[in-house]
N, C-alpha and C positions, 0 to 999 in steps of 0.2 A: 504494500500500500504506500502511496505517496501522498503528500500534503501540499495544498495550494492556497494562495490568497487571491480572491476574486474582488476586484474593485469596481464599484458602481456609484455614480452620483445618485443620492436618494431622490432627487427631483426627476431622475430618469427611471430608475428602478431601485426600490429600497428593500430592506429585509422584511418590512411589513407587506410589501407586494408579493414577495416570495412566500411568506407565511400564508397569505390568502390563496395564492395560486398552487402551492404545493410543489410544483415542478415548473421549471422554465428553461427555454433554450437560451444559452449564453451567447447571443448573437451580437454582431457589430464589432467584433474584434478586428482591428485593421492594423495590426503590428505583426510583422513576420515572426519575431521571436515568440510572442505570446501564441500565435497560431501554431508554431512548431511545438510548443509545450503541449497543446491540446492534441495535435496530430501524433506526436512521437512518444509522449510520456504519460499522458492521462489515461486512466482506465476506470471503468465502472467500479465503484467501491472506494475510490480515493476520497479523502475528506478535504474540506476546505474551510477557510475563514471568509466570511462576507465582510467587506470593508467599505464603509461609506466614505467617499472622497469628495473634495471640492464642496464642502458644506461647513456650517458653523462649528460642528463638533465631529471631525473626522475620526475614524477608527474602526475597530472590530465591533460588529453588531450582531453577529450570528455565526452559526456553523451550518455547513452544507455538505452534501455528498454528490459526487459525480455519478450519474446513472446511465450514461450512454458513452460509447466511444465517439470520437470526433466524426462529424458528417458535414456535408456542404451547408454553409450558412445561406439560407434562402434570401436574406436581405440583399445580398450582392447582386441578385438578378431582378430585384423589384425597383423599377424606375421611380417609384414614388417614395422609396426609402432614402433616408439620409445616408445610408450605408451602401447605396447602389454603387457598383463598380463596373463601368462599361467595358473594362478590359478583361473581365473574368468570363470564361466560357463555361457553359453547362457541362460539356464533356471533359473539361479540365478546370474545375473550380479553384479559385485562388484562396478563398477564405472558408474557414471551418468554424464549427461551434460544437459544444457538448451540451447535454441537458444536466442541470443540477436540481437537486431537491432540497427542500427545507428540512433541517434537522431540529434546530432550536435557535431562538433568540438568546442573546447574551447581554449582559450590561455592556455599555460602550467602554472600550479600552483604547485610548488614543495613543499617538506617538510618544507623548510625555510619559505615559504609564508603562511603555515598553522599553524606552531607552535606558532606564536604570538597571536593566538586567543583563548580566554578562553573556548569558546564553543567547541573547537576541541582538548583540552588537553588530552582527553581520547581516541581519535580516534585510532583504532587498527593499522592502517598503520604507525602511527607515534611512535609506541612503539618499544623499543629496542628488536631486535630478531624476530620481526614479519616476517614470511615467507609465510603466507597463500596467495594463489592466489585469494581467494574470502573472503571478510570480510563484516559483516553488518555495516551499517552506521545508526546512530540514526536520527530521524526526525530533531532534533535541529542541528546536524552536517550538514545534507543535506541543511537545510535552510541557515546556515552560509556560506557554500561553494557556493551555488547558488548566494548568495549576493556578495561574493568575485568575482565570475566569471563575474558578471554583471558590475563590476567596471573596468575601462580601465587600 
């Protein structure tokens, strides 16, 4: 099993939206490295953290599970979508997505609450300039964060 961090702006899609929907396609990823994580490394059963970004209080807001392998992102073919890519061909799609399901909401743990922990010092989301919407989390980082989330 691998662990991931999924970032979304809550004004676009929040942990509450996922709690309501139960499962969602993680569409709209338009970064090759993030796409490659989905294509090459993600598997059904992997766990992830849901991170609210570009908001008043950014941070971890929930836990999710990957439920499908990567498959072509339909938004790349939809001319009405903000994620439409005229260069992507149906027989050779450029962009992929996975489906994730809601596991549980957590209290919000932001960057300040994570930075003080030695086990998290290399966590990608805490690095200057990190803009990826999907990043891997090591097993040690996952264990540390789950421990933090268990504390009141």
